Steps between C-alpha positions, in 0.01 A plus 500: 500500500875487477637527147811296428705436191576146395868421436443512125331843527786630712751369246324684217503828692866456591587451133287806407691716753833373359706600804822324600351395834194355324716287271690374804165410659389321183819296494445404865140403422622285212761326715246445779264335253223758552522665159311349208723643229283377211184657644678826579655513152159439343347790690791730418479417129127579501555841660844599369555300182759233440769747395501689831840480674334402829361186336845398381653583837255266673577229244872535577460516878706247695428129498205360694543354845703184525384220723741411780680169455323199647631373830644150480 
């Protein structure tokens, strides 16, 4: 078998590691529409508690992906 992490699992680990490059990756995931912020926040709160700075940092992470304007 080949073990793989789902995007949400990867996001949780990246927040756990709390490295600058991981936060950049999380922002890219958010903008690409591959990060379920609510699910990731829920998992982080379970394991770290709602007062953990990593939880707040994920809450404050850049805006979600914007859809490109429709072609006329």
